C-alpha positions as CSV (number, residue, x, y, z in Angstrom):
1,M,395.9,34.2,134.7
2,R,392.9,31.9,134.1
3,K,392.2,33.6,130.7
4,N,395.8,33.0,129.6
5,L,395.6,29.3,130.6
6,F,392.3,28.9,128.8
7,V,393.7,30.5,125.6
8,A,396.8,28.3,125.7
9,F,394.6,25.2,126.2
10,L,392.4,26.3,123.3
11,L,395.3,27.0,120.9
12,L,396.8,23.6,121.8
13,L,393.6,21.8,121.0
14,C,392.8,23.7,117.8
15,P,396.0,24.3,115.9
16,F,394.4,26.4,113.1
17,I,393.3,29.0,115.6
18,G,396.8,29.5,116.8
19,Q,398.1,29.8,113.2
20,A,395.2,31.8,111.7
21,Q,397.6,34.5,110.5
22,S,399.9,32.0,108.7
23,L,396.8,30.3,107.2
24,E,395.6,33.7,105.8
25,D,399.1,34.2,104.3
26,Y,398.9,30.9,102.5
27,L,395.3,31.5,101.4
28,S,396.1,35.0,100.1
29,K,398.1,33.5,97.2
30,Y,395.0,31.8,95.9
31,T,391.8,33.1,94.2
32,A,388.5,31.7,95.4
33,D,388.4,28.6,93.3
34,N,391.8,27.2,94.4
35,G,391.2,28.7,97.9
36,E,388.0,26.7,98.3
37,K,389.7,23.5,97.3
38,Y,392.6,24.2,99.6
39,L,390.3,24.6,102.6
40,Q,387.5,22.1,101.9
41,P,389.1,19.3,103.8
42,F,389.4,21.6,106.8
43,A,385.7,22.5,106.5
44,N,384.7,18.9,106.5
45,A,386.9,18.0,109.5
46,F,386.1,21.0,111.6
47,A,382.3,20.7,111.1
48,S,382.6,17.0,111.9
49,D,384.3,17.8,115.2
50,L,381.6,20.2,116.1
51,N,378.9,17.6,115.4
52,S,380.6,15.0,117.7
53,G,380.2,14.4,121.4
54,L,376.8,15.9,121.6
55,F,375.3,13.2,123.9
56,H,376.4,10.2,126.0
57,N,373.0,8.6,126.8
58,A,369.4,8.8,125.6
59,E,367.8,8.7,129.1
60,I,365.5,11.7,129.7
61,K,363.2,11.8,132.7
62,K,359.6,12.7,131.9
63,N,359.8,15.4,134.6
64,G,362.5,16.0,137.1
65,F,365.9,17.6,137.5
66,Q,368.8,16.3,135.5
67,L,372.1,18.0,134.9
68,Y,375.4,17.3,133.1
69,I,378.4,19.7,133.1
70,G,381.6,18.7,131.4
71,V,384.2,19.1,128.7
72,V,384.1,17.3,125.4
73,S,387.1,16.9,123.1
74,Q,386.9,15.6,119.5
75,V,389.5,14.5,117.0
76,A,388.9,14.1,113.2
77,M,391.4,11.8,111.5
78,I,392.8,13.2,108.3
79,S,393.1,10.8,105.3
80,S,395.8,11.0,102.7
81,D,393.2,11.9,100.1
82,A,392.4,15.1,102.1
83,K,396.0,16.4,101.9
84,F,396.2,17.2,98.1
85,F,394.0,18.8,95.5
86,T,394.4,19.8,91.8
87,A,395.2,23.4,91.5
88,T,394.6,25.5,88.3
89,I,397.3,28.1,87.6
90,D,395.8,30.6,85.1
91,D,398.2,33.6,85.1
92,P,398.9,35.3,81.8
93,A,402.2,36.7,83.2
94,F,403.3,33.1,83.9
95,G,402.3,31.4,80.7
96,P,399.5,29.0,79.5
97,T,397.1,27.6,82.0
98,Q,398.5,24.7,84.0
99,T,397.0,22.1,86.3
100,V,398.9,20.9,89.4
101,P,397.5,17.6,90.7
102,N,399.7,17.4,93.8
103,A,399.0,20.9,95.4
104,P,398.9,20.6,99.2
105,T,395.6,21.3,101.0
106,V,395.7,23.0,104.4
107,F,396.4,19.5,105.8
108,G,399.1,18.7,103.3
109,P,403.0,19.0,103.3
110,T,404.6,22.2,104.4
111,E,406.4,22.6,101.1
112,G,404.3,23.4,98.0
113,P,405.4,22.1,94.6
114,K,407.5,24.2,92.2
115,I,406.1,24.8,88.8
116,E,407.9,26.4,85.8
117,N,406.8,28.1,82.6
118,E,408.3,27.8,79.2
119,S,410.8,30.6,79.9
120,G,412.1,28.8,83.0
121,Q,410.4,31.1,85.5
122,A,409.5,29.3,88.7
123,M,406.6,29.6,91.1
124,Y,406.0,27.8,94.4
125,L,402.5,27.0,95.5
126,P,401.5,27.4,99.1
127,G,402.1,24.5,101.5
128,G,400.0,23.1,104.2
129,F,400.5,22.4,107.9
130,D,401.3,18.7,107.7
131,I,398.5,17.6,110.0
132,D,397.2,14.1,110.5
133,Y,394.3,14.9,112.9
134,M,392.1,17.9,113.7
135,P,391.4,18.3,117.4
136,L,388.9,20.5,119.2
137,A,387.5,20.9,122.7
138,M,384.7,22.7,124.4
139,P,382.6,23.0,127.6
140,Q,379.1,21.5,127.5
141,I,376.1,21.6,129.7
142,T,372.8,19.6,129.5
143,I,369.8,20.4,131.7
144,G,366.3,19.0,132.0
145,S,363.7,17.7,132.1
146,L,360.3,19.0,131.3
147,Y,357.8,16.7,129.7
148,G,360.7,14.5,128.6
149,T,362.7,17.3,127.0
150,D,366.2,18.7,127.9
151,F,368.4,21.4,126.6
152,T,372.2,21.3,125.7
153,A,374.5,24.3,125.3
154,R,378.1,24.8,124.3
155,F,379.8,28.2,124.6
156,F,382.9,30.2,125.1
157,K,384.3,33.5,124.0
158,T,387.8,34.9,124.2
159,G,390.3,37.0,122.3
160,V,393.6,36.2,120.8
161,E,396.2,38.8,119.8
162,D,396.5,39.2,116.0
163,I,393.5,36.9,115.4
164,G,390.5,38.6,117.0
165,D,387.6,37.2,118.9
166,I,387.0,33.5,119.1
167,D,383.3,32.7,119.7
168,L,381.4,29.4,120.0
169,F,377.7,29.1,120.8
170,G,375.8,25.9,120.2
171,W,372.4,24.7,121.5
172,G,370.4,21.6,121.2
173,I,367.1,20.2,122.3
174,R,366.1,16.5,122.8
175,H,362.8,14.8,123.5
176,S,362.3,11.4,124.9
177,V,360.7,8.8,122.6
178,D,360.6,5.8,124.9
179,Q,358.1,7.5,127.2
180,Y,355.5,6.8,124.5
181,I,356.5,3.2,123.9
182,S,355.8,0.8,126.8
183,K,358.2,-2.0,127.6
184,L,360.9,-0.7,125.3
185,P,364.1,-2.4,126.5
186,F,366.3,0.7,125.9
187,K,366.1,4.4,126.1
188,M,365.4,6.5,122.9
189,A,365.4,10.2,122.1
190,V,365.4,12.5,119.1
191,G,367.5,15.7,119.0
192,Y,368.3,18.8,117.0
193,Y,371.5,20.8,117.4
194,H,372.7,24.1,115.9
195,Q,376.2,25.5,116.4
196,K,378.0,28.6,115.4
197,F,381.8,29.1,115.6
198,S,383.8,32.1,114.4
199,V,387.4,33.1,114.5
200,G,388.1,36.9,114.0
201,D,387.1,38.1,110.5
202,Y,388.5,34.9,108.9
203,M,386.0,32.2,109.5
204,D,382.4,31.7,110.4
205,T,381.0,28.2,110.7
206,K,377.4,27.0,111.2
207,T,376.3,23.4,111.7
208,N,373.0,21.6,112.0
209,V,372.3,18.1,113.2
210,V,369.2,16.0,113.5
211,N,369.7,12.7,115.2
212,L,368.0,9.6,116.7
213,Q,369.7,8.4,120.0
214,A,369.5,5.2,121.9
215,S,371.1,3.9,125.1
216,F,371.1,0.8,127.4
217,A,372.4,1.0,130.9
218,V,373.8,-1.7,133.2
219,P,375.5,-1.1,136.5
220,V,378.5,1.3,136.0
221,V,378.3,1.2,132.1
222,T,375.9,2.8,129.6
223,F,376.1,1.7,125.9
224,Y,374.9,4.4,123.5
225,G,374.6,5.1,119.8
226,G,372.7,7.0,117.2
227,L,372.0,7.9,113.6
228,A,372.1,11.5,112.4
229,Y,371.7,13.8,109.4
230,E,374.1,16.8,109.3
231,S,374.6,19.8,107.1
232,D,377.3,22.5,107.6
233,K,378.4,25.8,106.1
234,V,381.8,27.5,106.5
235,N,382.3,31.1,105.3
236,I,385.9,32.3,104.7
237,T,387.1,35.9,104.1
238,Y,390.7,36.9,103.3
239,T,392.7,39.5,101.3
240,Y,394.1,38.4,98.0
241,E,397.9,39.0,97.6
242,G,398.7,36.8,94.6
243,L,399.2,37.6,90.9
244,S,396.1,38.5,88.8
245,A,395.1,35.4,86.9
246,S,393.1,37.2,84.2
247,K,391.3,40.4,83.6
248,D,388.3,39.2,85.6
249,A,390.5,38.0,88.5
250,P,390.8,40.0,91.8
251,E,393.7,42.4,92.1
252,P,396.2,42.3,95.0
253,G,394.5,43.8,98.1
254,D,391.0,42.8,97.1
255,Q,388.8,40.9,99.5
256,I,387.9,37.3,98.7
257,A,385.0,35.6,100.3
258,F,383.4,32.2,99.7
259,E,381.1,29.7,101.3
260,M,381.9,26.0,101.6
261,E,379.1,23.6,102.3
262,T,379.6,20.0,103.4
263,E,377.0,18.0,101.6
264,G,374.2,16.7,103.8
265,S,375.4,13.3,105.0
266,M,374.5,10.6,107.5
267,R,376.4,9.9,110.7
268,A,376.5,6.8,112.8
269,T,377.7,6.9,116.4
270,I,378.6,4.1,118.8
271,G,379.9,4.8,122.3
272,L,380.4,3.8,125.9
273,C,379.9,5.8,129.1
274,I,381.5,4.7,132.5
275,N,379.4,5.9,135.4
276,M,381.6,6.4,138.5
277,G,378.8,7.9,140.7
278,P,378.2,11.4,139.4
279,V,381.4,11.3,137.4
280,K,380.9,10.4,133.7
281,L,383.7,9.3,131.4
282,H,382.4,8.7,127.9
283,G,383.8,8.1,124.5
284,D,382.4,7.4,121.0
285,Y,383.4,6.8,117.4
286,N,381.5,8.6,114.7
287,M,381.3,7.1,111.2
288,A,380.5,9.7,108.4
289,K,382.2,11.2,105.4
290,Q,384.8,12.4,108.0
291,N,385.2,10.0,110.8
292,T,385.9,11.3,114.4
293,F,386.5,10.2,117.9
294,A,385.0,12.1,120.9
295,V,385.8,11.8,124.6
296,G,384.1,13.6,127.4
297,L,384.5,14.0,131.2
298,G,381.9,15.6,133.4
299,I,379.6,15.5,136.3
300,G,376.1,14.1,135.9
301,I,373.3,14.5,138.4
302,N,370.2,12.1,138.2
303,Q,371.7,10.4,135.2
304,K,372.6,6.7,134.6
């Protein structure tokens, strides 16, 4: 029963997981070049979600027990520019090469455009899922401290029928900077985080983040923020079921695999944590190539 509830919760918060089979059906009509363009906005949004909500303060004791256990949810807002791409149709059976500037990405309209050749034959390009935001949620634990260092982990594993195993494992390590600077009016730490997320045989995502964190606490409230550099890779594998575009193109039934990288970019975070005793309610806004919101709720011991 608990597993079923967890799977339902997961599918609600990550719509692409619940529709992975439909997504593969759409992708299967495209070769790697168009397929990558179709999915690139998803890679950007999904990786940005993973890289959000990693911290809610920068206070790390030099030595002593600290613990945080909670759930963090993230939402990437999808811009209109991320909903369309220019597709290239290079199919000898359909006529001369055509470019289609309004082809939907995975976030775009559910109906793809109709194109015709000189003989009046028609072809419909795959549609998207008409999505304005990309949500995600995950459990998180942070434990410390030893010599001003703590450790963060995110993890879950489950299986979904017709999709396969869903695995997330992420870890991070932070070290206090303010312990070396006397009379610094706020807390400061540096951190590194690595995460891996996979869905069946379709998708494998890896992210890396290096950040500088700062926080300032007053009774009940902690203000926090940070600057980060992030780089991400998303590997996609699917079976091609479209028409052969040329003699060098894959044949129906061939496996297509490609890697999408989000270019290394900077991220700025600003957030607020409400401390209700051990209960922590925190939220932050992340400004990057793909902006996100993150909200978390958890229990913190020996934290301000």
